[in-house]
C-alpha positions in Angstrom: -112.5 -194.2 -45.0 -115.1 -195.9 -47.3 -113.6 -198.7 -49.5 -115.0 -199.7 -52.9 -115.3 -203.4 -53.7 -112.0 -204.6 -55.2 -110.4 -201.2 -55.1 -109.0 -200.6 -51.6 -108.3 -197.0 -50.7 -111.0 -195.3 -52.7 -113.7 -193.3 -51.0 -116.8 -194.7 -52.6 -119.3 -197.1 -51.0 -119.4 -200.6 -52.3 -122.3 -202.4 -54.0 -123.2 -206.0 -53.4 -125.4 -207.4 -56.1 -127.7 -210.3 -55.8 -131.3 -211.5 -55.9 -133.8 -209.6 -53.8 -135.7 -211.1 -50.8 -139.3 -210.4 -49.8 -138.4 -210.9 -46.1 -135.6 -208.3 -46.0 -131.8 -208.7 -46.2 -130.4 -211.6 -44.2 -126.9 -212.5 -43.2 -127.0 -216.3 -43.0 -123.4 -217.0 -42.1 -120.1 -215.1 -41.3 -116.6 -216.3 -40.5 -112.9 -215.4 -40.6 -110.2 -217.5 -42.1 -106.4 -217.2 -42.5 -103.4 -216.6 -40.4 -101.4 -213.8 -38.8 -100.2 -212.6 -42.2 -103.4 -212.6 -44.2 -106.9 -212.9 -42.8 -110.2 -213.0 -44.7 -113.6 -212.0 -43.5 -116.6 -213.6 -45.3 -120.3 -212.9 -44.9 -123.1 -214.7 -46.8 -126.1 -212.5 -47.6 -129.5 -213.1 -49.2 -129.3 -210.1 -51.6 -127.2 -207.2 -52.6 -126.5 -204.3 -50.3 -124.5 -201.1 -50.3 -121.7 -201.2 -47.7 -118.7 -199.2 -46.5 -115.6 -200.0 -44.6 -113.7 -197.7 -42.2 -111.0 -198.1 -39.5 -110.3 -196.8 -36.0 -107.1 -197.1 -33.9 -106.6 -197.3 -30.2 -107.7 -200.1 -30.2 -107.5 -201.1 -33.8 -111.0 -201.8 -35.3 -112.4 -202.3 -38.7 -116.0 -201.2 -39.1 -118.3 -202.6 -41.8 -121.5 -200.5 -42.2 -124.6 -202.0 -43.9 -128.2 -201.1 -44.3 -130.4 -202.7 -41.7 -130.1 -206.4 -42.0 -131.2 -209.5 -40.1 -128.3 -211.5 -38.6 -129.3 -215.2 -38.6 -126.2 -216.3 -36.8 -125.4 -218.6 -34.0 -125.1 -216.9 -30.6 -121.4 -217.5 -30.2 -120.5 -216.2 -33.6 -117.7 -213.7 -33.4 -116.8 -214.5 -29.8 -113.4 -215.7 -31.0 -111.4 -214.7 -34.1 -108.6 -216.0 -36.2 -105.4 -214.6 -37.6 -105.4 -210.8 -37.6 -109.0 -210.7 -36.2 -109.2 -211.3 -32.4 -113.0 -211.1 -32.1 -116.0 -209.4 -33.8 -119.5 -208.2 -33.1 -122.6 -207.3 -35.1 -126.0 -205.8 -34.7 -128.2 -202.8 -35.3 -126.2 -199.6 -34.9 -128.9 -197.0 -35.7 -132.3 -197.0 -37.3 -131.8 -198.3 -40.9 -128.2 -199.2 -40.3 -126.4 -202.4 -39.2 -122.8 -202.7 -38.3 -120.0 -205.3 -38.0 -117.0 -204.4 -35.9 -113.8 -206.5 -36.2 -111.3 -206.2 -33.4 -107.8 -206.4 -35.0 -104.6 -207.6 -33.3 -102.8 -204.6 -34.8 -102.7 -202.2 -37.8 -104.0 -203.8 -41.1 -104.5 -202.9 -44.7 -107.3 -204.0 -46.9 -105.7 -206.0 -49.7 -108.9 -207.0 -51.5 -112.6 -206.3 -51.1 -115.0 -207.9 -53.5 -118.4 -209.6 -53.9 -119.3 -212.9 -55.3 -122.9 -212.9 -56.8 -125.3 -215.6 -55.8 -125.2 -218.6 -58.2 -126.6 -222.1 -58.2 -128.4 -221.7 -54.8 -125.3 -220.2 -53.2 -125.7 -216.8 -51.4 -124.1 -213.5 -52.3 -120.8 -213.3 -50.5 -118.9 -210.3 -49.2 -115.2 -210.9 -48.9 -112.6 -208.6 -47.3 -108.9 -209.6 -47.2 -106.6 -208.0 -44.5 -102.9 -208.0 -44.4 -100.5 -206.7 -41.8 -99.6 -203.0 -41.9 -98.0 -200.3 -39.9 -99.6 -197.6 -37.7 -98.6 -194.9 -40.1 -100.0 -196.7 -43.1 -103.2 -197.5 -41.2 -103.7 -193.8 -40.3 -103.3 -192.8 -43.9 -105.5 -195.5 -45.3 -108.3 -194.8 -42.8 -108.0 -191.0 -42.5 -111.1 -189.7 -40.9 -113.4 -188.0 -43.4 -115.5 -185.0 -42.6 -118.8 -186.8 -42.5 -121.4 -187.2 -39.8 -121.5 -190.5 -37.8 -125.1 -191.7 -37.7 -124.6 -192.9 -34.2 -123.4 -189.5 -32.9 -125.5 -186.6 -32.0 -126.0 -183.7 -34.5 -122.9 -181.5 -34.1 -124.7 -178.4 -35.3 -125.8 -177.6 -31.7 -122.1 -177.3 -30.6 -120.1 -179.2 -28.1 -121.2 -178.9 -24.5 -124.5 -177.2 -25.5 -127.9 -178.7 -25.3 -129.3 -180.4 -28.3 -131.9 -178.4 -30.3 -134.8 -180.3 -28.8 -137.5 -178.4 -27.0 -138.3 -179.7 -23.5 -141.9 -180.6 -22.7 -144.1 -177.7 -21.7 -146.4 -179.6 -19.4 -144.6 -178.3 -16.3 -144.2 -181.8 -15.0 -140.7 -183.0 -14.0 -139.0 -184.8 -16.9 -137.5 -188.3 -16.2 -135.2 -190.0 -18.7 -134.8 -193.7 -18.4 -131.7 -195.2 -20.1 -131.9 -198.9 -21.0 -128.1 -199.7 -21.4 -126.4 -201.1 -24.4 -128.5 -202.1 -27.5 -128.0 -203.1 -31.1 -124.4 -204.1 -31.8 -123.6 -203.8 -28.1 -125.4 -206.7 -26.3 -123.9 -206.1 -22.9 -123.7 -209.1 -20.5 -125.0 -212.5 -21.5 -126.5 -215.1 -19.1 -126.0 -218.8 -18.9 -129.2 -219.4 -20.7 -128.3 -216.8 -23.4 -130.3 -214.0 -21.8 -129.0 -210.6 -23.2 -128.6 -207.6 -21.0 -129.8 -205.2 -23.7 -133.2 -207.1 -23.9 -133.6 -207.4 -20.1 -133.0 -203.7 -19.4 -135.2 -202.5 -22.3 -138.1 -204.6 -21.0 -137.6 -203.3 -17.5 -137.3 -199.6 -18.5 -140.5 -199.9 -20.6 -142.5 -201.3 -17.6 -141.1 -198.6 -15.3 -142.0 -195.9 -17.9 -145.5 -197.1 -18.1 -145.9 -197.1 -14.3 -144.5 -193.6 -13.9 -146.7 -192.3 -16.6 -149.8 -193.8 -15.0 -149.2 -191.6 -12.0 -149.7 -188.5 -14.2 -147.0 -186.6 -12.3 -144.0 -186.9 -14.8 -143.0 -186.7 -18.4 -141.0 -189.9 -19.0 -138.7 -190.6 -21.9 -136.5 -193.6 -23.0 -133.2 -193.1 -24.6 -134.0 -196.1 -26.8 -137.3 -197.9 -27.5 -135.9 -200.7 -29.7 -132.8 -202.8 -30.2 -130.7 -199.9 -31.4 -127.2 -198.7 -30.3 -127.0 -195.2 -28.8 -123.6 -193.7 -28.0 -123.0 -192.8 -24.4 -122.6 -189.1 -25.1 -125.9 -189.0 -27.0 -127.7 -190.5 -24.0 -126.4 -187.7 -21.8 -127.2 -185.0 -24.4 -130.8 -186.3 -24.7 -131.3 -185.9 -20.9 -129.9 -182.3 -21.0 -131.8 -181.4 -24.1 -135.1 -182.4 -22.5 -134.2 -180.5 -19.3 -134.5 -183.7 -17.4 -134.8 -183.5 -13.6 -133.7 -187.2 -13.3 -131.7 -189.7 -15.3 -131.6 -193.4 -14.5 -129.4 -195.7 -16.5 -130.5 -199.3 -16.2 -128.1 -202.3 -16.5 -127.6 -205.9 -15.5 -124.1 -206.9 -14.4 -121.8 -209.9 -14.7 -119.0 -211.2 -12.6 -116.3 -213.9 -12.9 -117.6 -215.4 -9.6 -121.0 -217.0 -10.4 -122.1 -216.8 -6.8 -122.2 -213.0 -6.8 -125.8 -211.7 -7.1 -128.0 -208.8 -6.1 -128.7 -205.2 -7.2 -126.4 -202.2 -6.9 -127.0 -198.4 -7.4 -124.1 -196.3 -8.6 -123.4 -192.5 -8.7 -120.7 -190.6 -10.4 -117.3 -190.0 -8.7 -113.8 -189.2 -10.0 -112.4 -192.0 -7.8 -114.2 -195.3 -7.7 -115.6 -196.5 -4.3 -113.9 -199.9 -4.8 -112.2 -202.1 -7.3 -115.5 -203.8 -8.4 -117.0 -200.4 -9.1 -113.9 -199.3 -11.1 -114.0 -202.5 -13.2 -117.7 -202.1 -13.9 -117.3 -198.4 -15.0 -114.5 -199.5 -17.3 -116.7 -202.1 -18.9 -119.7 -199.8 -19.3 -117.5 -197.0 -20.6 -116.2 -199.3 -23.4 -119.6 -199.5 -25.0 -118.8 -196.9 -27.7 -115.4 -198.6 -28.4 -117.2 -202.0 -28.9 -119.6 -200.4 -31.4 -116.9 -198.7 -33.4 -117.6 -195.1 -32.4 -114.8 -192.5 -33.0 -114.0 -191.0 -29.6 -111.1 -188.7 -30.8 -113.4 -185.6 -30.6 -115.1 -186.3 -27.3 -115.4 -183.0 -25.5 -113.3 -182.6 -22.3 -114.7 -181.4 -19.0 -115.5 -177.7 -18.7 -113.6 -176.1 -15.9 -116.1 -173.3 -15.3 -116.8 -172.4 -11.7 -120.6 -172.2 -12.2 -120.6 -175.6 -13.8 -118.5 -176.9 -10.9 -121.0 -175.5 -8.4 -123.9 -177.1 -10.3 -122.1 -180.4 -10.3 -121.8 -180.3 -6.6 -125.5 -179.7 -6.2 -126.3 -182.4 -8.8 -124.0 -184.9 -7.0 -125.9 -184.3 -3.7 -129.2 -184.9 -5.4 -127.8 -188.0 -7.1 -126.7 -189.4 -3.8 -130.1 -188.7 -2.3 -131.8 -190.6 -5.1 -129.4 -193.5 -4.7 -130.2 -193.8 -1.1 -133.9 -193.6 -1.8 -133.7 -196.4 -4.5 -131.6 -198.6 -2.2 -134.1 -198.0 0.7 -137.0 -199.1 -1.4 -135.2 -202.0 -3.1 -134.0 -203.4 0.2 -137.5 -204.6 1.1 -138.3 -205.8 -2.4 -135.4 -207.7 -3.8 -131.9 -208.9 -2.9 -129.1 -206.3 -2.8 -125.4 -206.8 -3.1 -123.2 -206.1 -0.1 -122.7 -202.3 0.2 -125.2 -201.6 -2.5 -124.4 -197.8 -2.8 -121.3 -197.4 -4.8 -119.7 -194.9 -7.2 -117.3 -194.7 -10.1 -116.5 -192.6 -13.2 -119.4 -193.7 -15.5 -119.5 -191.6 -18.7 -123.2 -191.9 -19.0 -123.7 -190.2 -15.6 -121.7 -187.1 -16.5 -124.5 -184.5 -17.1 -123.4 -181.8 -14.7 -126.9 -180.5 -14.3 -129.0 -183.7 -14.2 -129.2 -185.9 -11.1 -128.1 -189.3 -12.4 -127.7 -192.8 -11.1 -126.9 -196.2 -12.7 -128.9 -199.2 -11.4 -127.5 -202.7 -11.9 -130.5 -204.9 -11.4 -128.6 -208.1 -10.8 -126.0 -210.4 -12.2 -126.7 -212.4 -15.4 -123.6 -214.5 -14.5 -125.6 -215.9 -11.6 -128.2 -218.5 -12.6 -130.7 -217.4 -10.0 -130.5 -213.7 -10.8 -130.8 -214.5 -14.5 -134.1 -216.3 -13.8 -135.4 -213.4 -11.8 -134.3 -210.8 -14.3 -136.6 -212.4 -16.9 -139.5 -213.0 -14.4 -142.5 -210.7 -15.0 -143.4 -210.9 -11.2 -139.9 -209.8 -10.2 -140.0 -207.0 -12.7 -143.3 -205.7 -11.4 -142.0 -205.8 -7.8 -138.7 -204.1 -8.7 -140.3 -201.4 -10.8 -142.8 -200.7 -8.0 -139.8 -200.1 -5.7 -138.0 -197.8 -8.0 -141.2 -195.8 -8.8 -141.7 -195.4 -5.0 -138.1 -194.1 -4.7 -138.7 -191.6 -7.5 -141.8 -190.4 -5.7 -139.7 -189.8 -2.6 -137.2 -187.9 -4.7 -139.8 -185.5 -6.2 -142.1 -185.2 -3.2 -140.7 -181.8 -2.0 -140.9 -180.3 -5.5 -144.4 -181.7 -6.2 -145.6 -180.4 -2.9 -144.5 -176.9 -4.0 -146.4 -177.2 -7.2 -143.3 -177.9 -9.3 -141.7 -174.5 -8.5 
């Protein structure tokens, strides 16, 4: 539900007015204040913007959508909340669109929403007041409108079908590299402030360049900038391109700072171990963190042909996992038992062999240093490129038939 400034419950977008800025719209400060009865969210901006507010339950979240803005905030901003807000996040959600997601302790109602214009050198100020509510009231106030979510794939192609994107006609195998997280979802953060979303985008870009230089593959990235992409859309992109390989790239974190090394995961209904299960749960929460509505996620299709395809795809995925581990073993440090499996949503394309590579642990200081090292990146991408070559060698030997 969109909420107009000062008029909670209406379905119009709100307008923030203020002086323009040559350098683009900036958010210079943001904070929460209040208690468990009434909590206020405040954001200072350089100029006026159009914004909208919506809500999602299970868990309770308030989503503030803005045009693309620059967040000039301290790194720890939003890590802890106050009152009815337990924590909050911000970042680029889609091209031209930024988002703030507030994690709420329970159902809330917007009591007031207004804008203070800039005056006497003070910035424009967005203010939203929340008060306690009930689940029934929350569901009525934030009833889902029939409108497209810019972070979701176009629904016109139908659930479970391929997106209306023509695959390349070169005849070369298509590889989709998926730099995890992005935009509002930063992923893990290292001791020095290194962000997972930046590390994996840099890594995927280098790997793409190396694979393209071989002239044997068509290589695509699910994202090429600091933008959030929902998990389902990443999978749909691979299927739409008729990909022969999908590699999701991440960097892990662990409570124990001594844990380090790379891991390669494949899809399974039952996790190989507790660590894999916990990681899958974290990675699968990406859409929740970004404020994506998951109520209409398609279920698994119980068709026997799809089931047979899944089995074949699973075997190819395991073969690729072994190849990557084999090449990485002589190049970088691996975690104990580096081949693992769990129920990762991003690996659920039933007809695309898929793996998820955790390059290392940002929670380990040594791994964090390596993950930002150009020399380490070159060595590791060389190893993965060699593993991909092993995977496709039989197909390429037959001329791609």
